[in-house]
Structures are given as structure tokens and as C-alpha cells.
N, C-alpha and C positions, 0 to 999 in steps of 0.2 A: 398736821401741815408745817410745823417749825421742823421737823423733822428733813422735808426735802432743802429747807435752807441751808443746810450743812451738805446736799449730796455733792457737790462740786468739790467741796474739802476730800471728802470719802472718795471721790474717784481718782484725785491727786494722788491721796496717800495708797492706795490700791493700784496705782497704774493700769498696766497691760491684765494685771490680773484681775482687775474688779472692773471697770467700766472698757479697755478696748482704747483707751485715749494714750495719746503717745506720750511720752514722759518730757518734762522739759528739759532744755539744753542750755546751762547758762554761760556755758566755755565759747570764748571768741577767738576762732581761729587765727593765725598770725598773717598778718599782711606785710607783705615787703614789693621793693621794686623801685623804679626811679622815674623821674620828671623830666622831662626832655621837651626843648622847643620844636614843637609842630613842624616846622617849616625849616630849620637848619639842623635837627638833630643835635644842638647843645644841649650841654646838662643845664638844668635850673638848679641854682646852688641856693640856700636860704630859704625855699618855699616853705609855708606851712601846709602839712597835709592834715586835714581832718577827713576822719571817717565817721559817718553816720550808722551805727547798725539798729537795722530794727528786724522785726519777726512778726509771727502770727500769735495771735493768742488763740490756742485747744479750744477753748470753751465756745468762743464765739466768731474765732475764725476770722478775726480783725486785726490791724496792727494797732498795738496800743502803746507799746513800752519802747523806748530809744535807748541808747547806750552810745557813747562820742569817746574815739579818740583823737588824738593830736600828736605830730614829731614834727621834724623840720630836717629838709633836706640836707644831706653834705656837701662838700666842693665838686663831688663826681652827681649830683642830683639825687645821689642812692636814700633810701628812708628805707626805716623798718620798726614794724608796730609788732612785741613777741604776744604770742598767744597769752591769754589770761583770763580768769574767770571773772565774769561782770559783777562792777559793783553794784548795778541797779538789781535787789535784792527781787522785783516784780519777776526779772527776767527767770531767775530761778524757780519761781512758782508757775508762769505762764507761758515764756516763750519757747516754741518747739523748732522754727526755723529760721533761719536768720539771714538778713541780708545785706549789702553795705552801700552806701552811697558815698561818694569822694567830692572833696570842694577842695579848691586849689587857691590860695593866698599869696602875692607873692609884692614886691614894691613897684615893680615895673608891668607886671601882668593883671593886677587889679586880682579881683574874688571871684570865682565863676568855677563850674564845674567842668574838668578835663574831658578831651577825647581820651579813648583809651584803648590797649591791646597786652598783650599778653606774651609773658616769656617763657622759655621752655622749662623752667623749673617752677613756673606757677605764680612767680611775680607779675606785677602789674607795671605796664610803662604807661604813665599819664601825660598827657601831651597839652601844651599852653601854647596859645599864638601872638605873639606881640600885634599882631592884624586884629585880634579881637580885645586890645586892651582898653579902647575908648570904654566901651559898654562896661567891661567889667571893672574899670577904674571907678567909674561913677556910680557902679554897686557899692563898691568897697567904700568910698566917700560917704554916698548915702546914709549906709549903714550906721557909720562910725558918726552921723551930724545927729541923725535921729536917735542916737544913743539905744540903740537896739539892745533888745534882751537876747538877741540870737544866741548860740550859745558859742559861736566860732568868733562872733565879734566883740565878745569879752574879751579874744585871746589875740586879735589883730588890731583892735583899735588901743590909741589914737591911728590913724594913717593920713600922711601927706605924700600924695602922688609925685612929687616934685621935689622930695628928700633925694639929694645925691648919694652915690655911693659913698661907701665910709674913705675911699682916699680922695673924695673931693668931685669926682668928675662929673658930669651932667649924667642921668638915665635917659633922656631925649633933650630934643630940640625943637619947638615949632609952637603956633599962636594957638591961644583958645580965645573962646569969647564964653561968656554968663550972662543974660539978660535980667538976672535974680529970680527966674523962673526955673529955666534949663539952661546947660551949660554944653559945651560942644567943642572939639577940635576943627580946625581948618587951614586949608593950605598943605604945605609942606610941610612932613613931619620927619626928623630922624631919631632913630633910636640906637643906643651905643651899648657897648659891653663895657666891662670895668676899665681896659685898659684905654679906652677912648676911641677905640675901633668902631665902626659902624656894622650894627645887627641889622637892622631894618632900616629901610626908607619907601614912603611913599605919601598917598595926599587924602585927604579930608574934604568933606563938604558935607557940613551940618551933622547929621547922626553916623554918614555911611563914609565906608572907603571907598575911595573912587580911584581912577586911572590907572598908573602904574606902581606895581609894588615889587620891589628888590628884598632878597633876605642873602645876608652874607654869614658865613661861619667866622672862627675866631681867626682863620689864619686869614681871611680875606677874597675866601673865593665865594661866587656866588651859588648857594645852593636852590633858587627857585625864583621865578619872575612871572609875577599874574600881572596880565593884563586888564582882564575884567574880574573883579573879584564878585561872587555871586554867594548868597545865603539861601536856605533852605526857606520855605513859606512859613514854617514855624519854627526857631532856633531849639525853642525848649522840648520839642519833641523828643523823647527818647526811646532808646531800644533796647532790647534784655540782652545781657552776655550772660552766660552760665559759668560760673567757675568752676576749676577743677575738682575743688573740695564739696561741689556738689549745691553750694550756695547760690546765692543770684547778685551780681553788680549791675549796677545800670549805668548808662554812659549816654550822654547826647549824641546825637545826629551829626556828622560831620559835615562841612561847608565843601561847596567846590568851587572852582575856579577855570577860568578860560588861560593856556600860557602866553607868554609873548612870543611875539613873532620876528620880532628885529633881534639885530644882532646885540651882544654884551655889551655895557658900557664899560669904561675902564673900572679898573679897582678904585673902590672909595676912598677917603682919606679920614682922619678922625677929626674932631670937634677943634 
């Protein structure tokens, strides 16, 4: 009976010749692309891009081991993680099919999973929205406050959502509430670019985005107006997007909205 204990190792050594099992794949493919604001298409500089690679164990068919990568977007919102061998030695022995799972963290946008598209060259376009920043910021603050041992939290904490830009200008202006148990935003909120121009303005009520929301590019032109924000019943539902290389990447379901039906307001002024 002790002989059968070593059968998996024998299969691994013999590979396709011995037991017909697939060979492990310890190589992580290159990941590149850029991070954009979902509503204005403006680049998001200084965003932390986390990629969690995981895969299937060829012996039992379950996800057992993972590997993480992280990088920061440049001034044009671009990022690149070169292809490399995984430092997780278990992936050298067991993993056969890899999947990637993106998470983005930024001082203005908070922490969360991006919506996603593909570039012609195989890169990824990752989208975050300031309209989603209330829940995303709350998630980041919670992770840091609870001293989470999550791999990404060790790299993004400490986190203060009210930290101004490097030039001292505020990232946002608005009123928050905190009853000691939960917290949220209320009333009118305005989000700013680094130069003080308005990026987004809208209204909150409790945990919800309500009323009219307007989005502006860095030139002051309005790119979108949302009259009645709407979210899917389960915003954490994910759909599968196949990568050009054959791997699988996961992307959250995107929200929908009703457009404003009145005339555009005057161009916004800075704070």
C-alpha cells in the first residue's frame, strides 16, 4: 500500500508519458494595459494594480495555490507586469491553468474590482468610477482599520480617504456621517482633479447615490450626465472574459443608468 502513496509524484515525473496528466505551468504571462475613469475616460495615475493569479490542481481539479503581483500606474494611467516564473513553488508542481483577478486601489477611488475591456494588442483596460467611491473607500478603510492580513492590504495601508493631493488641493468636498457603527456620505459632493477643476459632482443619501450626477474631463467639458443611478441586484456577480492567451480573467457586472433629459448646466468652477 505504501507504493500508492508515491503514485502522484510518479505521475508528475512521467507527465504525459506516464499517466496522461497535464504538465504544470509555472510561467505567469505578461499583464499590461491602463486604468481609466469609467465616466470620463481620463487616465488614473498612481493607482495600485493588484493581480491575483490562481489555477487548478491537476490531481484533484480544485484551486489550491495563488500568486500575487502588484504595480502602479504612471501619469498616463498605464501599467505593465512582465512575464515571469512564479515564485510560488507549488505552482511548479501542481498548477496547470492560470486565472487572473484584478483589484484596484487609489486614494480617490478606494479599493475594489474594476470593470474591464480589452485592447487590440491584448492589454487590459481597467475602469473605476468616482461614483462608486463611497463603498470602495469604506472597504479600504475597513481593511486597514481591522489590520487585515490580506495580501493587498499590506501594500495599501495606512489609508486616509481625506488625504489631499501632493500639491495640497482637496480630492473632494462633501459631508459625511458616522454613528459609531456605520458611516456614509450625504448631500452634495464634488470630486476634483489635481489642478482643482471639477471631475464629478452628485448627491448621496445614506449608502446610495441619488439624483443627478455629472462627469467632466480635465478640459471642463461634461462627458456624461446620469439622472437616476441604478445598480444590478447583485453588484458582486461576475462574468467570465477569456483572454487572448487562453487564460481566464474575471470582471464584475457593470451598472446601468438613465441619462439626464434636461439641458446641460454651465461649466463648473474649481474649489
